PDB file of N, CA, C and O in Angstrom:
ATOM      1  N   MET A   1     -17.377  20.308  41.521  1.00  0.00           N
ATOM      2  CA  MET A   1     -16.783  19.715  40.349  1.00  0.00           C
ATOM      3  C   MET A   1     -17.482  20.254  39.103  1.00  0.00           C
ATOM      4  O   MET A   1     -18.698  20.443  39.089  1.00  0.00           O
ATOM      5  N   ARG A   2     -16.708  20.491  38.079  1.00  0.00           N
ATOM      6  CA  ARG A   2     -17.266  20.930  36.800  1.00  0.00           C
ATOM      7  C   ARG A   2     -17.425  19.729  35.870  1.00  0.00           C
ATOM      8  O   ARG A   2     -16.721  18.729  36.006  1.00  0.00           O
ATOM      9  N   PRO A   3     -18.356  19.840  34.925  1.00  0.00           N
ATOM     10  CA  PRO A   3     -18.495  18.751  33.948  1.00  0.00           C
ATOM     11  C   PRO A   3     -17.206  18.564  33.146  1.00  0.00           C
ATOM     12  O   PRO A   3     -16.475  19.520  32.890  1.00  0.00           O
ATOM     13  N   THR A   4     -16.947  17.336  32.761  1.00  0.00           N
ATOM     14  CA  THR A   4     -15.778  17.043  31.938  1.00  0.00           C
ATOM     15  C   THR A   4     -16.101  17.400  30.494  1.00  0.00           C
ATOM     16  O   THR A   4     -16.991  16.801  29.891  1.00  0.00           O
ATOM     17  N   PRO A   5     -15.376  18.383  29.927  1.00  0.00           N
ATOM     18  CA  PRO A   5     -15.643  18.742  28.526  1.00  0.00           C
ATOM     19  C   PRO A   5     -15.445  17.544  27.594  1.00  0.00           C
ATOM     20  O   PRO A   5     -14.623  16.664  27.851  1.00  0.00           O
ATOM     21  N   GLY A   6     -16.207  17.535  26.521  1.00  0.00           N
ATOM     22  CA  GLY A   6     -16.167  16.432  25.567  1.00  0.00           C
ATOM     23  C   GLY A   6     -14.779  16.129  25.040  1.00  0.00           C
ATOM     24  O   GLY A   6     -14.420  14.963  24.877  1.00  0.00           O
ATOM     25  N   LYS A   7     -13.997  17.155  24.773  1.00  0.00           N
ATOM     26  CA  LYS A   7     -12.649  16.955  24.221  1.00  0.00           C
ATOM     27  C   LYS A   7     -11.752  16.242  25.231  1.00  0.00           C
ATOM     28  O   LYS A   7     -10.968  15.368  24.860  1.00  0.00           O
ATOM     29  N   ILE A   8     -11.867  16.614  26.505  1.00  0.00           N
ATOM     30  CA  ILE A   8     -11.067  15.956  27.544  1.00  0.00           C
ATOM     31  C   ILE A   8     -11.511  14.509  27.700  1.00  0.00           C
ATOM     32  O   ILE A   8     -10.683  13.607  27.824  1.00  0.00           O
ATOM     33  N   ARG A   9     -12.818  14.293  27.692  1.00  0.00           N
ATOM     34  CA  ARG A   9     -13.359  12.934  27.805  1.00  0.00           C
ATOM     35  C   ARG A   9     -12.875  12.072  26.631  1.00  0.00           C
ATOM     36  O   ARG A   9     -12.483  10.921  26.819  1.00  0.00           O
ATOM     37  N   GLU A  10     -12.907  12.633  25.435  1.00  0.00           N
ATOM     38  CA  GLU A  10     -12.442  11.904  24.250  1.00  0.00           C
ATOM     39  C   GLU A  10     -10.962  11.538  24.375  1.00  0.00           C
ATOM     40  O   GLU A  10     -10.566  10.413  24.072  1.00  0.00           O
ATOM     41  N   THR A  11     -10.152  12.494  24.823  1.00  0.00           N
ATOM     42  CA  THR A  11      -8.721  12.242  25.000  1.00  0.00           C
ATOM     43  C   THR A  11      -8.483  11.161  26.050  1.00  0.00           C
ATOM     44  O   THR A  11      -7.665  10.264  25.847  1.00  0.00           O
ATOM     45  N   LEU A  12      -9.196  11.247  27.168  1.00  0.00           N
ATOM     46  CA  LEU A  12      -9.076  10.251  28.231  1.00  0.00           C
ATOM     47  C   LEU A  12      -9.364   8.848  27.702  1.00  0.00           C
ATOM     48  O   LEU A  12      -8.605   7.912  27.957  1.00  0.00           O
ATOM     49  N   PHE A  13     -10.450   8.712  26.975  1.00  0.00           N
ATOM     50  CA  PHE A  13     -10.813   7.386  26.471  1.00  0.00           C
ATOM     51  C   PHE A  13      -9.923   6.928  25.323  1.00  0.00           C
ATOM     52  O   PHE A  13      -9.771   5.724  25.113  1.00  0.00           O
ATOM     53  N   ASN A  14      -9.338   7.846  24.584  1.00  0.00           N
ATOM     54  CA  ASN A  14      -8.350   7.444  23.575  1.00  0.00           C
ATOM     55  C   ASN A  14      -7.120   6.842  24.252  1.00  0.00           C
ATOM     56  O   ASN A  14      -6.540   5.878  23.752  1.00  0.00           O
ATOM     57  N   TRP A  15      -6.724   7.417  25.398  1.00  0.00           N
ATOM     58  CA  TRP A  15      -5.594   6.866  26.152  1.00  0.00           C
ATOM     59  C   TRP A  15      -5.931   5.491  26.722  1.00  0.00           C
ATOM     60  O   TRP A  15      -5.100   4.583  26.720  1.00  0.00           O
ATOM     61  N   LEU A  16      -7.160   5.355  27.209  1.00  0.00           N
ATOM     62  CA  LEU A  16      -7.565   4.140  27.920  1.00  0.00           C
ATOM     63  C   LEU A  16      -8.225   3.084  27.038  1.00  0.00           C
ATOM     64  O   LEU A  16      -8.633   2.035  27.538  1.00  0.00           O
ATOM     65  N   GLN A  17      -8.335   3.339  25.750  1.00  0.00           N
ATOM     66  CA  GLN A  17      -9.180   2.518  24.889  1.00  0.00           C
ATOM     67  C   GLN A  17      -8.943   1.014  24.996  1.00  0.00           C
ATOM     68  O   GLN A  17      -9.898   0.242  24.910  1.00  0.00           O
ATOM     69  N   PHE A  18      -7.718   0.583  25.177  1.00  0.00           N
ATOM     70  CA  PHE A  18      -7.465  -0.858  25.251  1.00  0.00           C
ATOM     71  C   PHE A  18      -7.428  -1.364  26.689  1.00  0.00           C
ATOM     72  O   PHE A  18      -7.532  -2.566  26.935  1.00  0.00           O
ATOM     73  N   ASP A  19      -7.280  -0.442  27.634  1.00  0.00           N
ATOM     74  CA  ASP A  19      -7.194  -0.828  29.044  1.00  0.00           C
ATOM     75  C   ASP A  19      -8.547  -0.864  29.740  1.00  0.00           C
ATOM     76  O   ASP A  19      -8.648  -1.397  30.845  1.00  0.00           O
ATOM     77  N   ILE A  20      -9.571  -0.321  29.137  1.00  0.00           N
ATOM     78  CA  ILE A  20     -10.881  -0.223  29.784  1.00  0.00           C
ATOM     79  C   ILE A  20     -11.767  -1.446  29.533  1.00  0.00           C
ATOM     80  O   ILE A  20     -12.725  -1.684  30.269  1.00  0.00           O
ATOM     81  N   ILE A  21     -11.452  -2.200  28.520  1.00  0.00           N
ATOM     82  CA  ILE A  21     -12.282  -3.348  28.140  1.00  0.00           C
ATOM     83  C   ILE A  21     -12.327  -4.375  29.275  1.00  0.00           C
ATOM     84  O   ILE A  21     -11.296  -4.811  29.787  1.00  0.00           O
ATOM     85  N   ASN A  22     -13.558  -4.747  29.650  1.00  0.00           N
ATOM     86  CA  ASN A  22     -13.829  -5.718  30.722  1.00  0.00           C
ATOM     87  C   ASN A  22     -13.340  -5.279  32.102  1.00  0.00           C
ATOM     88  O   ASN A  22     -13.108  -6.120  32.971  1.00  0.00           O
ATOM     89  N   LYS A  23     -13.185  -3.983  32.309  1.00  0.00           N
ATOM     90  CA  LYS A  23     -12.768  -3.454  33.604  1.00  0.00           C
ATOM     91  C   LYS A  23     -13.956  -2.812  34.316  1.00  0.00           C
ATOM     92  O   LYS A  23     -14.993  -2.544  33.709  1.00  0.00           O
ATOM     93  N   THR A  24     -13.783  -2.572  35.616  1.00  0.00           N
ATOM     94  CA  THR A  24     -14.767  -1.855  36.421  1.00  0.00           C
ATOM     95  C   THR A  24     -14.331  -0.402  36.510  1.00  0.00           C
ATOM     96  O   THR A  24     -13.169  -0.118  36.802  1.00  0.00           O
ATOM     97  N   VAL A  25     -15.256   0.522  36.259  1.00  0.00           N
ATOM     98  CA  VAL A  25     -14.970   1.957  36.281  1.00  0.00           C
ATOM     99  C   VAL A  25     -15.702   2.585  37.459  1.00  0.00           C
ATOM    100  O   VAL A  25     -16.865   2.273  37.714  1.00  0.00           O
ATOM    101  N   PHE A  26     -15.020   3.464  38.169  1.00  0.00           N
ATOM    102  CA  PHE A  26     -15.576   4.165  39.319  1.00  0.00           C
ATOM    103  C   PHE A  26     -15.725   5.636  38.957  1.00  0.00           C
ATOM    104  O   PHE A  26     -14.743   6.286  38.597  1.00  0.00           O
ATOM    105  N   ASP A  27     -16.943   6.169  39.049  1.00  0.00           N
ATOM    106  CA  ASP A  27     -17.247   7.563  38.695  1.00  0.00           C
ATOM    107  C   ASP A  27     -17.835   8.252  39.928  1.00  0.00           C
ATOM    108  O   ASP A  27     -19.054   8.274  40.095  1.00  0.00           O
ATOM    109  N   PRO A  28     -16.972   8.824  40.808  1.00  0.00           N
ATOM    110  CA  PRO A  28     -17.445   9.317  42.101  1.00  0.00           C
ATOM    111  C   PRO A  28     -18.222  10.629  42.079  1.00  0.00           C
ATOM    112  O   PRO A  28     -18.938  10.911  43.040  1.00  0.00           O
ATOM    113  N   PHE A  29     -18.121  11.425  41.058  1.00  0.00           N
ATOM    114  CA  PHE A  29     -18.853  12.698  40.963  1.00  0.00           C
ATOM    115  C   PHE A  29     -19.558  12.709  39.614  1.00  0.00           C
ATOM    116  O   PHE A  29     -19.208  13.491  38.729  1.00  0.00           O
ATOM    117  N   ALA A  30     -20.542  11.849  39.461  1.00  0.00           N
ATOM    118  CA  ALA A  30     -21.074  11.462  38.159  1.00  0.00           C
ATOM    119  C   ALA A  30     -21.712  12.578  37.347  1.00  0.00           C
ATOM    120  O   ALA A  30     -21.528  12.626  36.131  1.00  0.00           O
ATOM    121  N   GLY A  31     -22.450  13.468  37.978  1.00  0.00           N
ATOM    122  CA  GLY A  31     -23.142  14.494  37.198  1.00  0.00           C
ATOM    123  C   GLY A  31     -24.057  13.860  36.171  1.00  0.00           C
ATOM    124  O   GLY A  31     -24.966  13.113  36.533  1.00  0.00           O
ATOM    125  N   SER A  32     -23.838  14.141  34.911  1.00  0.00           N
ATOM    126  CA  SER A  32     -24.699  13.608  33.846  1.00  0.00           C
ATOM    127  C   SER A  32     -24.486  12.116  33.602  1.00  0.00           C
ATOM    128  O   SER A  32     -25.324  11.459  32.985  1.00  0.00           O
ATOM    129  N   GLY A  33     -23.375  11.586  34.083  1.00  0.00           N
ATOM    130  CA  GLY A  33     -23.061  10.179  33.841  1.00  0.00           C
ATOM    131  C   GLY A  33     -22.380   9.939  32.507  1.00  0.00           C
ATOM    132  O   GLY A  33     -22.174   8.790  32.117  1.00  0.00           O
ATOM    133  N   ALA A  34     -22.026  11.007  31.803  1.00  0.00           N
ATOM    134  CA  ALA A  34     -21.434  10.872  30.469  1.00  0.00           C
ATOM    135  C   ALA A  34     -20.162  10.029  30.488  1.00  0.00           C
ATOM    136  O   ALA A  34     -19.943   9.213  29.593  1.00  0.00           O
ATOM    137  N   LEU A  35     -19.329  10.223  31.501  1.00  0.00           N
ATOM    138  CA  LEU A  35     -18.092   9.455  31.590  1.00  0.00           C
ATOM    139  C   LEU A  35     -18.382   7.966  31.737  1.00  0.00           C
ATOM    140  O   LEU A  35     -17.759   7.139  31.071  1.00  0.00           O
ATOM    141  N   SER A  36     -19.318   7.631  32.602  1.00  0.00           N
ATOM    142  CA  SER A  36     -19.671   6.222  32.823  1.00  0.00           C
ATOM    143  C   SER A  36     -20.323   5.597  31.599  1.00  0.00           C
ATOM    144  O   SER A  36     -20.014   4.463  31.234  1.00  0.00           O
ATOM    145  N   LEU A  37     -21.215   6.328  30.974  1.00  0.00           N
ATOM    146  CA  LEU A  37     -21.873   5.813  29.772  1.00  0.00           C
ATOM    147  C   LEU A  37     -20.863   5.590  28.651  1.00  0.00           C
ATOM    148  O   LEU A  37     -20.947   4.615  27.904  1.00  0.00           O
ATOM    149  N   GLU A  38     -19.909   6.509  28.547  1.00  0.00           N
ATOM    150  CA  GLU A  38     -18.844   6.356  27.547  1.00  0.00           C
ATOM    151  C   GLU A  38     -18.006   5.116  27.853  1.00  0.00           C
ATOM    152  O   GLU A  38     -17.637   4.368  26.948  1.00  0.00           O
ATOM    153  N   ALA A  39     -17.712   4.904  29.134  1.00  0.00           N
ATOM    154  CA  ALA A  39     -16.926   3.729  29.530  1.00  0.00           C
ATOM    155  C   ALA A  39     -17.643   2.440  29.142  1.00  0.00           C
ATOM    156  O   ALA A  39     -17.024   1.522  28.603  1.00  0.00           O
ATOM    157  N   ILE A  40     -18.941   2.368  29.413  1.00  0.00           N
ATOM    158  CA  ILE A  40     -19.722   1.185  29.039  1.00  0.00           C
ATOM    159  C   ILE A  40     -19.709   1.002  27.521  1.00  0.00           C
ATOM    160  O   ILE A  40     -19.543  -0.111  27.023  1.00  0.00           O
ATOM    161  N   SER A  41     -19.886   2.107  26.795  1.00  0.00           N
ATOM    162  CA  SER A  41     -19.935   2.003  25.330  1.00  0.00           C
ATOM    163  C   SER A  41     -18.600   1.564  24.744  1.00  0.00           C
ATOM    164  O   SER A  41     -18.546   1.051  23.627  1.00  0.00           O
ATOM    165  N   ARG A  42     -17.521   1.766  25.500  1.00  0.00           N
ATOM    166  CA  ARG A  42     -16.190   1.372  25.024  1.00  0.00           C
ATOM    167  C   ARG A  42     -15.721   0.046  25.611  1.00  0.00           C
ATOM    168  O   ARG A  42     -14.550  -0.314  25.488  1.00  0.00           O
ATOM    169  N   GLY A  43     -16.636  -0.676  26.248  1.00  0.00           N
ATOM    170  CA  GLY A  43     -16.312  -2.036  26.652  1.00  0.00           C
ATOM    171  C   GLY A  43     -16.070  -2.290  28.126  1.00  0.00           C
ATOM    172  O   GLY A  43     -15.704  -3.405  28.498  1.00  0.00           O
ATOM    173  N   ALA A  44     -16.265  -1.281  28.991  1.00  0.00           N
ATOM    174  CA  ALA A  44     -16.117  -1.536  30.424  1.00  0.00           C
ATOM    175  C   ALA A  44     -17.136  -2.588  30.855  1.00  0.00           C
ATOM    176  O   ALA A  44     -18.259  -2.615  30.352  1.00  0.00           O
ATOM    177  N   LYS A  45     -16.746  -3.440  31.775  1.00  0.00           N
ATOM    178  CA  LYS A  45     -17.632  -4.502  32.252  1.00  0.00           C
ATOM    179  C   LYS A  45     -18.757  -3.919  33.102  1.00  0.00           C
ATOM    180  O   LYS A  45     -19.911  -4.332  32.983  1.00  0.00           O
ATOM    181  N   GLU A  46     -18.412  -2.950  33.968  1.00  0.00           N
ATOM    182  CA  GLU A  46     -19.397  -2.349  34.856  1.00  0.00           C
ATOM    183  C   GLU A  46     -18.909  -0.982  35.318  1.00  0.00           C
ATOM    184  O   GLU A  46     -17.719  -0.677  35.245  1.00  0.00           O
ATOM    185  N   VAL A  47     -19.840  -0.167  35.791  1.00  0.00           N
ATOM    186  CA  VAL A  47     -19.492   1.136  36.353  1.00  0.00           C
ATOM    187  C   VAL A  47     -20.181   1.308  37.701  1.00  0.00           C
ATOM    188  O   VAL A  47     -21.314   0.871  37.904  1.00  0.00           O
ATOM    189  N   TYR A  48     -19.464   1.958  38.616  1.00  0.00           N
ATOM    190  CA  TYR A  48     -20.023   2.372  39.901  1.00  0.00           C
ATOM    191  C   TYR A  48     -20.110   3.884  39.862  1.00  0.00           C
ATOM    192  O   TYR A  48     -19.102   4.572  39.700  1.00  0.00           O
ATOM    193  N   VAL A  49     -21.317   4.391  40.010  1.00  0.00           N
ATOM    194  CA  VAL A  49     -21.609   5.805  39.840  1.00  0.00           C
ATOM    195  C   VAL A  49     -22.095   6.369  41.174  1.00  0.00           C
ATOM    196  O   VAL A  49     -23.001   5.808  41.791  1.00  0.00           O
ATOM    197  N   ILE A  50     -21.497   7.477  41.621  1.00  0.00           N
ATOM    198  CA  ILE A  50     -21.935   8.126  42.856  1.00  0.00           C
ATOM    199  C   ILE A  50     -22.309   9.565  42.539  1.00  0.00           C
ATOM    200  O   ILE A  50     -21.542  10.296  41.912  1.00  0.00           O
ATOM    201  N   GLU A  51     -23.498   9.962  42.980  1.00  0.00           N
ATOM    202  CA  GLU A  51     -23.985  11.334  42.793  1.00  0.00           C
ATOM    203  C   GLU A  51     -24.799  11.724  44.018  1.00  0.00           C
ATOM    204  O   GLU A  51     -25.740  11.024  44.392  1.00  0.00           O
ATOM    205  N   LYS A  52     -24.435  12.849  44.646  1.00  0.00           N
ATOM    206  CA  LYS A  52     -25.131  13.228  45.875  1.00  0.00           C
ATOM    207  C   LYS A  52     -26.410  14.019  45.638  1.00  0.00           C
ATOM    208  O   LYS A  52     -27.308  13.986  46.479  1.00  0.00           O
ATOM    209  N   ASN A  53     -26.519  14.718  44.533  1.00  0.00           N
ATOM    210  CA  ASN A  53     -27.719  15.511  44.261  1.00  0.00           C
ATOM    211  C   ASN A  53     -28.869  14.581  43.894  1.00  0.00           C
ATOM    212  O   ASN A  53     -28.783  13.832  42.920  1.00  0.00           O
ATOM    213  N   ARG A  54     -29.938  14.630  44.670  1.00  0.00           N
ATOM    214  CA  ARG A  54     -31.066  13.701  44.488  1.00  0.00           C
ATOM    215  C   ARG A  54     -31.699  13.826  43.098  1.00  0.00           C
ATOM    216  O   ARG A  54     -32.009  12.814  42.470  1.00  0.00           O
ATOM    217  N   ASN A  55     -31.893  15.053  42.616  1.00  0.00           N
ATOM    218  CA  ASN A  55     -32.499  15.247  41.295  1.00  0.00           C
ATOM    219  C   ASN A  55     -31.614  14.687  40.183  1.00  0.00           C
ATOM    220  O   ASN A  55     -32.101  14.058  39.243  1.00  0.00           O
ATOM    221  N   VAL A  56     -30.316  14.924  40.305  1.00  0.00           N
ATOM    222  CA  VAL A  56     -29.372  14.405  39.306  1.00  0.00           C
ATOM    223  C   VAL A  56     -29.321  12.878  39.386  1.00  0.00           C
ATOM    224  O   VAL A  56     -29.261  12.200  38.360  1.00  0.00           O
ATOM    225  N   TYR A  57     -29.346  12.348  40.593  1.00  0.00           N
ATOM    226  CA  TYR A  57     -29.379  10.897  40.802  1.00  0.00           C
ATOM    227  C   TYR A  57     -30.577  10.269  40.096  1.00  0.00           C
ATOM    228  O   TYR A  57     -30.441   9.244  39.427  1.00  0.00           O
ATOM    229  N   GLU A  58     -31.751  10.883  40.245  1.00  0.00           N
ATOM    230  CA  GLU A  58     -32.956  10.360  39.588  1.00  0.00           C
ATOM    231  C   GLU A  58     -32.805  10.396  38.070  1.00  0.00           C
ATOM    232  O   GLU A  58     -33.231   9.471  37.378  1.00  0.00           O
ATOM    233  N   LYS A  59     -32.201  11.459  37.556  1.00  0.00           N
ATOM    234  CA  LYS A  59     -31.964  11.570  36.111  1.00  0.00           C
ATOM    235  C   LYS A  59     -30.978  10.493  35.644  1.00  0.00           C
ATOM    236  O   LYS A  59     -31.142   9.908  34.574  1.00  0.00           O
ATOM    237  N   LEU A  60     -29.955  10.243  36.463  1.00  0.00           N
ATOM    238  CA  LEU A  60     -28.996   9.182  36.132  1.00  0.00           C
ATOM    239  C   LEU A  60     -29.691   7.834  36.017  1.00  0.00           C
ATOM    240  O   LEU A  60     -29.435   7.074  35.083  1.00  0.00           O
ATOM    241  N   LYS A  61     -30.569   7.541  36.968  1.00  0.00           N
ATOM    242  CA  LYS A  61     -31.298   6.268  36.917  1.00  0.00           C
ATOM    243  C   LYS A  61     -32.070   6.155  35.610  1.00  0.00           C
ATOM    244  O   LYS A  61     -32.130   5.083  35.007  1.00  0.00           O
ATOM    245  N   SER A  62     -32.657   7.258  35.179  1.00  0.00           N
ATOM    246  CA  SER A  62     -33.396   7.268  33.917  1.00  0.00           C
ATOM    247  C   SER A  62     -32.452   7.067  32.728  1.00  0.00           C
ATOM    248  O   SER A  62     -32.767   6.322  31.800  1.00  0.00           O
ATOM    249  N   ASN A  63     -31.291   7.736  32.760  1.00  0.00           N
ATOM    250  CA  ASN A  63     -30.325   7.638  31.666  1.00  0.00           C
ATOM    251  C   ASN A  63     -29.728   6.237  31.533  1.00  0.00           C
ATOM    252  O   ASN A  63     -29.373   5.814  30.433  1.00  0.00           O
ATOM    253  N   PHE A  64     -29.619   5.524  32.645  1.00  0.00           N
ATOM    254  CA  PHE A  64     -28.966   4.218  32.646  1.00  0.00           C
ATOM    255  C   PHE A  64     -29.933   3.060  32.465  1.00  0.00           C
ATOM    256  O   PHE A  64     -29.496   1.922  32.288  1.00  0.00           O
ATOM    257  N   LYS A  65     -31.229   3.317  32.504  1.00  0.00           N
ATOM    258  CA  LYS A  65     -32.192   2.214  32.518  1.00  0.00           C
ATOM    259  C   LYS A  65     -32.158   1.341  31.260  1.00  0.00           C
ATOM    260  O   LYS A  65     -32.629   0.204  31.289  1.00  0.00           O
ATOM    261  N   PHE A  66     -31.612   1.853  30.171  1.00  0.00           N
ATOM    262  CA  PHE A  66     -31.541   1.055  28.944  1.00  0.00           C
ATOM    263  C   PHE A  66     -30.405   0.031  28.988  1.00  0.00           C
ATOM    264  O   PHE A  66     -30.345  -0.856  28.137  1.00  0.00           O
ATOM    265  N   LEU A  67     -29.506   0.142  29.968  1.00  0.00           N
ATOM    266  CA  LEU A  67     -28.392  -0.802  30.090  1.00  0.00           C
ATOM    267  C   LEU A  67     -28.822  -2.030  30.881  1.00  0.00           C
ATOM    268  O   LEU A  67     -29.810  -1.990  31.615  1.00  0.00           O
ATOM    269  N   ASP A  68     -28.094  -3.092  30.731  1.00  0.00           N
ATOM    270  CA  ASP A  68     -28.288  -4.278  31.564  1.00  0.00           C
ATOM    271  C   ASP A  68     -28.001  -3.870  33.012  1.00  0.00           C
ATOM    272  O   ASP A  68     -26.967  -3.262  33.287  1.00  0.00           O
ATOM    273  N   SER A  69     -28.897  -4.198  33.928  1.00  0.00           N
ATOM    274  CA  SER A  69     -28.747  -3.753  35.318  1.00  0.00           C
ATOM    275  C   SER A  69     -27.462  -4.263  35.963  1.00  0.00           C
ATOM    276  O   SER A  69     -27.011  -3.687  36.953  1.00  0.00           O
ATOM    277  N   GLY A  70     -26.869  -5.311  35.439  1.00  0.00           N
ATOM    278  CA  GLY A  70     -25.602  -5.802  35.960  1.00  0.00           C
ATOM    279  C   GLY A  70     -24.404  -4.967  35.553  1.00  0.00           C
ATOM    280  O   GLY A  70     -23.293  -5.192  36.034  1.00  0.00           O
ATOM    281  N   GLN A  71     -24.624  -4.004  34.670  1.00  0.00           N
ATOM    282  CA  GLN A  71     -23.518  -3.182  34.178  1.00  0.00           C
ATOM    283  C   GLN A  71     -23.262  -1.945  35.025  1.00  0.00           C
ATOM    284  O   GLN A  71     -22.237  -1.287  34.844  1.00  0.00           O
ATOM    285  N   TYR A  72     -24.154  -1.610  35.936  1.00  0.00           N
ATOM    286  CA  TYR A  72     -23.969  -0.374  36.684  1.00  0.00           C
ATOM    287  C   TYR A  72     -24.582  -0.449  38.079  1.00  0.00           C
ATOM    288  O   TYR A  72     -25.522  -1.201  38.338  1.00  0.00           O
ATOM    289  N   THR A  73     -24.009   0.364  38.966  1.00  0.00           N
ATOM    290  CA  THR A  73     -24.557   0.604  40.293  1.00  0.00           C
ATOM    291  C   THR A  73     -24.551   2.109  40.480  1.00  0.00           C
ATOM    292  O   THR A  73     -23.514   2.752  40.318  1.00  0.00           O
ATOM    293  N   ILE A  74     -25.703   2.678  40.820  1.00  0.00           N
ATOM    294  CA  ILE A  74     -25.802   4.119  41.040  1.00  0.00           C
ATOM    295  C   ILE A  74     -26.112   4.347  42.514  1.00  0.00           C
ATOM    296  O   ILE A  74     -27.072   3.791  43.048  1.00  0.00           O
ATOM    297  N   ILE A  75     -25.297   5.163  43.163  1.00  0.00           N
ATOM    298  CA  ILE A  75     -25.423   5.421  44.591  1.00  0.00           C
ATOM    299  C   ILE A  75     -25.722   6.895  44.807  1.00  0.00           C
ATOM    300  O   ILE A  75     -25.040   7.760  44.257  1.00  0.00           O
ATOM    301  N   ASN A  76     -26.748   7.184  45.612  1.00  0.00           N
ATOM    302  CA  ASN A  76     -27.129   8.562  45.934  1.00  0.00           C
ATOM    303  C   ASN A  76     -26.518   8.927  47.284  1.00  0.00           C
ATOM    304  O   ASN A  76     -27.125   8.727  48.336  1.00  0.00           O
ATOM    305  N   GLU A  77     -25.300   9.468  47.227  1.00  0.00           N
ATOM    306  CA  GLU A  77     -24.579   9.808  48.449  1.00  0.00           C
ATOM    307  C   GLU A  77     -23.421  10.734  48.090  1.00  0.00           C
ATOM    308  O   GLU A  77     -22.976  10.770  46.943  1.00  0.00           O
ATOM    309  N   ASP A  78     -22.945  11.468  49.064  1.00  0.00           N
ATOM    310  CA  ASP A  78     -21.749  12.274  48.884  1.00  0.00           C
ATOM    311  C   ASP A  78     -20.571  11.312  48.678  1.00  0.00           C
ATOM    312  O   ASP A  78     -20.363  10.408  49.487  1.00  0.00           O
ATOM    313  N   ALA A  79     -19.816  11.501  47.619  1.00  0.00           N
ATOM    314  CA  ALA A  79     -18.717  10.587  47.295  1.00  0.00           C
ATOM    315  C   ALA A  79     -17.671  10.544  48.401  1.00  0.00           C
ATOM    316  O   ALA A  79     -17.137   9.476  48.698  1.00  0.00           O
ATOM    317  N   MET A  80     -17.370  11.677  49.012  1.00  0.00           N
ATOM    318  CA  MET A  80     -16.359  11.704  50.064  1.00  0.00           C
ATOM    319  C   MET A  80     -16.826  10.922  51.289  1.00  0.00           C
ATOM    320  O   MET A  80     -16.027  10.246  51.937  1.00  0.00           O
ATOM    321  N   VAL A  81     -18.104  11.011  51.606  1.00  0.00           N
ATOM    322  CA  VAL A  81     -18.662  10.234  52.717  1.00  0.00           C
ATOM    323  C   VAL A  81     -18.601   8.749  52.369  1.00  0.00           C
ATOM    324  O   VAL A  81     -18.186   7.925  53.184  1.00  0.00           O
ATOM    325  N   HIS A  82     -19.011   8.426  51.173  1.00  0.00           N
ATOM    326  CA  HIS A  82     -19.013   7.025  50.738  1.00  0.00           C
ATOM    327  C   HIS A  82     -17.603   6.431  50.786  1.00  0.00           C
ATOM    328  O   HIS A  82     -17.411   5.306  51.248  1.00  0.00           O
ATOM    329  N   LEU A  83     -16.634   7.186  50.313  1.00  0.00           N
ATOM    330  CA  LEU A  83     -15.258   6.689  50.271  1.00  0.00           C
ATOM    331  C   LEU A  83     -14.625   6.568  51.652  1.00  0.00           C
ATOM    332  O   LEU A  83     -13.683   5.797  51.838  1.00  0.00           O
ATOM    333  N   SER A  84     -15.133   7.322  52.620  1.00  0.00           N
ATOM    334  CA  SER A  84     -14.553   7.275  53.964  1.00  0.00           C
ATOM    335  C   SER A  84     -15.107   6.129  54.809  1.00  0.00           C
ATOM    336  O   SER A  84     -14.607   5.871  55.904  1.00  0.00           O
ATOM    337  N   LYS A  85     -16.128   5.445  54.314  1.00  0.00           N
ATOM    338  CA  LYS A  85     -16.703   4.314  55.041  1.00  0.00           C
ATOM    339  C   LYS A  85     -15.762   3.118  54.982  1.00  0.00           C
ATOM    340  O   LYS A  85     -15.082   2.900  53.979  1.00  0.00           O
ATOM    341  N   PRO A  86     -15.730   2.339  56.071  1.00  0.00           N
ATOM    342  CA  PRO A  86     -14.916   1.113  56.012  1.00  0.00           C
ATOM    343  C   PRO A  86     -15.483   0.152  54.970  1.00  0.00           C
ATOM    344  O   PRO A  86     -16.696   0.089  54.770  1.00  0.00           O
ATOM    345  N   SER A  87     -14.618  -0.577  54.324  1.00  0.00           N
ATOM    346  CA  SER A  87     -15.101  -1.494  53.285  1.00  0.00           C
ATOM    347  C   SER A  87     -15.684  -2.758  53.848  1.00  0.00           C
ATOM    348  O   SER A  87     -16.129  -3.622  53.092  1.00  0.00           O
TER     349      SER A  87
END
């Protein structure tokens, strides 16, 4: 997966601006976490973040630590493996 360019991210959130408030956002290939952080900043209630790369996962934990811990869950796992598990 490639990073989501800023312009695409901006367009996405302009479309979703009123629908994202108090919703849960799922970010299965988080990378930098920019999408999830943007969602929180625009009023999402919580985000679920999945990143399989251990180093990137550790960086995500650092990037998110300023948020209320109830606003996010960060999972260090392959998103496809995680999604294939029974609920």
